C-alpha positions as CSV (number, residue, x, y, z in Angstrom):
1,X,-83.2,-61.7,27.6
2,X,-79.3,-61.5,28.3
3,X,-77.4,-60.8,25.5
4,X,-73.9,-61.8,25.4
5,X,-71.3,-59.7,23.1
6,X,-70.9,-62.0,20.3
7,X,-74.6,-61.6,19.9
8,X,-74.0,-57.9,19.2
9,X,-74.2,-55.7,15.8
10,X,-72.5,-52.5,16.3
11,X,-73.3,-50.0,13.5
12,X,-73.0,-46.4,12.5
13,X,-76.7,-44.7,13.2
14,X,-78.7,-42.7,11.3
15,X,-81.7,-40.6,11.7
16,X,-84.1,-43.2,11.6
17,X,-82.6,-44.4,14.5
18,X,-83.3,-41.4,16.6
19,X,-86.7,-42.6,18.7
20,X,-85.3,-45.9,19.3
21,X,-81.9,-44.1,20.5
22,X,-83.9,-41.6,22.6
23,X,-85.9,-44.2,24.3
24,X,-83.0,-46.3,25.4
25,X,-81.2,-43.1,27.0
26,X,-84.2,-41.5,28.7
27,X,-85.1,-45.1,29.9
28,X,-81.4,-45.3,31.2
29,X,-81.6,-42.1,32.4
30,X,-84.7,-42.6,34.8
31,X,-83.3,-45.7,35.9
32,X,-80.8,-43.9,37.7
33,X,-82.9,-40.9,39.0
34,X,-81.7,-38.3,36.0
35,X,-84.0,-36.1,33.6
36,X,-83.6,-36.0,29.9
37,X,-83.3,-32.6,28.7
38,X,-84.2,-33.0,24.9
39,X,-84.2,-29.2,24.2
40,X,-80.6,-28.4,26.0
41,X,-78.1,-31.8,26.5
42,X,-79.9,-34.2,24.9
43,X,-81.1,-32.5,21.8
44,X,-77.8,-34.2,20.0
45,X,-79.9,-37.6,19.6
46,X,-82.9,-36.0,17.8
47,X,-80.6,-35.3,14.7
48,X,-77.8,-37.6,15.1
49,X,-76.5,-37.2,11.1
50,X,-76.1,-33.2,11.8
51,X,-75.1,-33.4,15.2
52,X,-72.4,-35.9,14.6
53,X,-71.6,-37.1,11.0
54,X,-72.0,-33.9,9.3
55,X,-69.8,-32.5,11.8
56,X,-66.9,-35.2,11.4
57,X,-68.1,-37.0,14.4
58,X,-69.4,-40.5,14.9
59,X,-72.5,-42.2,16.6
60,X,-73.0,-45.8,16.7
61,X,-75.8,-48.2,18.0
62,X,-75.3,-51.5,19.2
63,X,-78.8,-53.8,18.5
64,X,-79.1,-57.1,20.0
65,X,-79.9,-60.0,17.5
66,X,-83.4,-59.3,17.4
67,X,-82.4,-55.9,15.5
68,X,-83.2,-54.1,19.3
69,X,-81.0,-51.0,20.0
70,X,-79.3,-51.9,23.3
71,X,-76.3,-49.2,23.5
72,X,-75.4,-46.4,22.0
73,X,-71.8,-44.6,21.9
74,X,-70.7,-40.9,20.1
75,X,-67.9,-38.6,19.7
76,X,-69.1,-35.2,19.3
77,X,-66.5,-32.6,18.1
78,X,-66.2,-29.6,20.2
79,X,-62.6,-28.3,18.5
80,X,-59.8,-29.0,16.4
81,X,-58.2,-30.6,19.0
82,X,-60.7,-32.1,21.3
83,X,-63.8,-34.5,20.9
84,X,-66.3,-35.3,23.5
85,X,-67.4,-38.7,24.2
86,X,-71.0,-39.0,24.6
87,X,-74.1,-40.7,25.1
88,X,-72.6,-43.9,26.2
89,X,-75.6,-46.0,27.7
90,X,-76.0,-49.6,27.9
91,X,-79.1,-51.1,28.3
92,X,-79.3,-53.4,31.4
93,X,-79.2,-56.9,29.7
94,X,-75.5,-56.2,28.4
95,X,-74.1,-54.7,31.0
96,X,-71.5,-56.4,32.9
97,X,-69.5,-58.4,29.8
98,X,-66.8,-55.4,29.1
99,X,-68.9,-54.1,26.0
100,X,-68.6,-50.5,27.8
101,X,-64.7,-51.0,27.6
102,X,-64.6,-52.5,24.2
103,X,-66.1,-49.8,23.1
104,X,-64.7,-46.7,24.6
105,X,-61.4,-48.5,23.5
106,X,-62.8,-48.4,19.7
107,X,-63.7,-44.6,20.2
108,X,-60.6,-43.6,22.0
109,X,-58.8,-45.1,18.7
110,X,-61.3,-43.8,16.5
111,X,-60.7,-40.0,18.0
112,X,-56.8,-40.7,17.9
113,X,-57.2,-41.7,13.9
114,X,-59.4,-38.6,13.6
115,X,-56.6,-36.2,14.4
116,X,-57.9,-34.9,18.1
117,X,-55.4,-34.8,20.7
118,X,-57.8,-35.2,24.0
119,X,-61.2,-36.8,24.6
120,X,-63.2,-34.9,27.0
121,X,-66.5,-36.2,28.8
122,X,-69.3,-35.6,31.2
123,X,-70.8,-37.8,33.5
124,X,-73.1,-37.8,37.2
125,X,-71.4,-39.2,39.9
126,X,-74.4,-41.8,40.4
127,X,-73.0,-43.6,37.2
128,X,-70.5,-45.3,38.9
129,X,-69.6,-48.0,36.5
130,X,-69.0,-46.0,34.0
131,X,-66.9,-43.7,36.1
132,X,-64.9,-47.1,37.0
133,X,-64.3,-47.7,33.1
134,X,-63.4,-43.9,32.4
135,X,-60.7,-44.0,35.0
136,X,-59.5,-47.2,34.0
137,X,-59.2,-46.2,30.4
138,X,-56.5,-43.3,32.1
139,X,-59.2,-40.6,31.8
140,X,-58.5,-37.8,34.5
141,X,-61.1,-35.5,36.7
142,X,-61.1,-31.8,35.2
143,X,-63.1,-29.2,36.8
144,X,-64.6,-27.9,33.5
145,X,-68.4,-29.0,33.0
146,X,-71.2,-27.7,30.9
147,X,-74.0,-30.0,31.5
148,X,-76.5,-29.3,34.0
149,X,-77.6,-33.0,34.9
150,X,-73.7,-34.0,34.9
151,X,-71.4,-33.1,38.0
152,X,-68.1,-34.5,36.7
153,X,-66.3,-34.0,33.4
154,X,-62.8,-36.0,32.7
155,X,-60.1,-35.8,29.7
156,X,-58.1,-38.0,28.1
157,X,-54.7,-36.5,26.7
158,X,-54.2,-38.5,23.3
159,X,-50.6,-36.6,22.6
160,X,-50.0,-36.6,18.6
């Protein structure tokens, strides 16, 4: 079933969402030939409240009108000036409607309002639609990279 943006509800995530968030993220990774890493890269979604909310970050889920999680997006503080965009994943039925662009703009604004000077992200080259959205939003490619399954990293300077 396809949902339109107007059918979707965005809300802060809680630890009760972790199993459904993991299922969505791991399913999408598999669709693109990428492996989940619950002991490393993906350990952050085993305890969303500690890893995001208690650190001053943000993690939100997108639900369809049946209450099923069809999207995720997070901001994970790295240091006092840099926050990392993480776990921007959407189920196939909600892609291609501008949701990624909309949520990315919102997260950039949240990062700015939280006082961060830059937004960092890592991605894999097979996620071509996501890369297009990042570049369109002004993210610039950088060589810094920490996550084994990612082969590209980007930064958006927010200024003061």
